[in-house]
C-alpha positions as CSV (number, residue, x, y, z in Angstrom):
1,M,1.5,-2.8,-12.7
2,T,-1.9,-3.1,-11.0
3,V,-2.5,-3.5,-7.3
4,R,-6.1,-3.7,-5.9
5,I,-6.8,-2.1,-2.5
6,T,-8.8,-4.5,-0.5
7,G,-8.8,-2.7,2.9
8,I,-7.8,0.5,4.7
9,E,-6.7,0.6,8.3
10,E,-5.5,3.4,10.5
11,V,-2.3,2.5,12.3
12,E,-0.8,4.1,15.4
13,M,2.9,3.5,16.2
14,A,4.1,3.9,19.8
15,S,7.1,5.9,18.8
16,E,5.1,8.5,16.7
17,K,2.3,10.9,17.6
18,E,0.6,10.8,14.2
19,S,-1.3,7.9,12.9
20,H,-0.7,6.3,9.4
21,I,-3.0,4.9,6.8
22,L,-2.2,1.3,6.0
23,L,-3.4,0.1,2.6
24,I,-4.2,-3.6,2.4
25,V,-3.6,-4.8,-1.1
26,D,-4.1,-7.8,-3.4
27,C,-1.7,-8.4,-6.2
28,D,0.4,-11.2,-7.6
29,D,3.6,-12.4,-5.9
30,Q,5.8,-10.9,-8.6
31,A,4.4,-7.4,-7.9
32,I,4.9,-7.8,-4.2
33,D,8.5,-9.0,-4.8
34,F,9.1,-6.0,-7.1
35,Y,7.8,-3.5,-4.5
36,M,9.8,-5.1,-1.8
37,A,13.0,-5.0,-4.0
38,L,12.3,-1.2,-4.5
39,N,12.0,-0.8,-0.7
40,V,8.7,0.9,-1.1
41,G,7.7,2.2,2.3
42,L,6.3,5.6,3.2
43,E,6.5,7.1,-0.3
44,D,3.5,8.9,-1.9
45,L,1.9,6.9,-4.6
46,P,-0.8,8.0,-7.0
47,I,-4.1,6.2,-6.5
48,T,-6.8,6.1,-9.2
49,I,-10.2,4.5,-9.5
50,E,-9.6,3.2,-13.0
51,G,-9.8,-0.4,-14.1
52,E,-12.1,-3.4,-13.4
53,D,-14.1,-3.7,-10.2
């Protein structure tokens, strides 16, 4: 399953001292539904620079 990163933001949460990196992605609706069903949250995911630009 391919997800394209379209933006990166640094996010600060009031309840935490550390900031987090938010990846803004573009993918089809089925991919988003799949990730939401898996409850993907703060898991580590491998990121590669393979594929089409």
